[in-house]
Structures are given as C-alpha cells and as structure tokens.
N, C-alpha and C positions, 0 to 999 in steps of 0.2 A: 259402362255397359259390358256385360259378360259376353265372352266370345262363344258362338255356337259350335266352335271347334273343340276337339279334345286336347288341344295344345294352344299355346300362345304363339302367334305368328312372329317371325323375325322381320323387322323393318330395317333394310340395308341402306346406309348412307354412303355416298361415294365422294372421295376427296382425291383430286389429282394434283400432283406436284409437277407434272409434265405439261408444258404449254401446248403440246401437239394433241391433247385429248380432243376427241370428237364432241364430248359433252362440255361445252364451254362454261356452263354454270358451275361445274364441279372443280374448276381450276383455282388453285390458291398459289400465292407467291411466297413460299418458304415455310419452314417448320412452325414458326409462331402463328402464322395465318392458318395453317392446317389445324393446330391445336384449338384456336378460336372457333373454326368451322366445326370441328368435332364437338365442342361444347354446345354450340348452337343446335347441331343436329340432335344431340342427346336431349336437349330441352324440348325438342319437337317429337320425341318418342322413338328415335332411332335406337336399335338395340345391337347393331353390328356395323362395323365400318369396313369398307374396301378402300385401302389407301394405295393409289397408283404412284409409284416413284419413278417410273421409266416408261417411255413410249415403246410400243411394240412395232412401230413402223420400221421397215428394213433399213432406212438410212438414219435412224435415230442415233445420236451420239451416246457412247457408253457413260454410265454413271459410276464415278469412282467410289471407293468404300467410305471415304470421309463424308460424302454427301448423304 
C-alpha cells in the first residue's frame, strides 16, 4: 500500500543492553542477543535502531570501553 505521505516514515526499534530499562520487552542479554533482536526487528519493518548500552539512572554503574 502506498503511503499518503510525501516521504516514507521511519519505524524505530529499541534494543536495551541495560537491565535497568523501563521498557522490559526491549532488554536483551548481550551482543549476540542484540544482533538477533535487530534481525527480527528488521524482518518486521524496522528501519532504524536505538541501542541503549547504559542506564541513565543516577546510580547506574559505569560501562567500561571493552563492554
């Protein structure tokens, strides 16, 4: 079906590697799981990803460069 818009909308998928995320369905456990989730989201039409690697809560532990 053609879009009535003059542009194609962006569908954003969210993947969180931080267990503190408020969006529990977006949490994955590690890089391999994140890649699998990204592939699944793409299959469902997602055209952009927001990957959260660190919680923004004030008491969240820092993430080191290797992670």
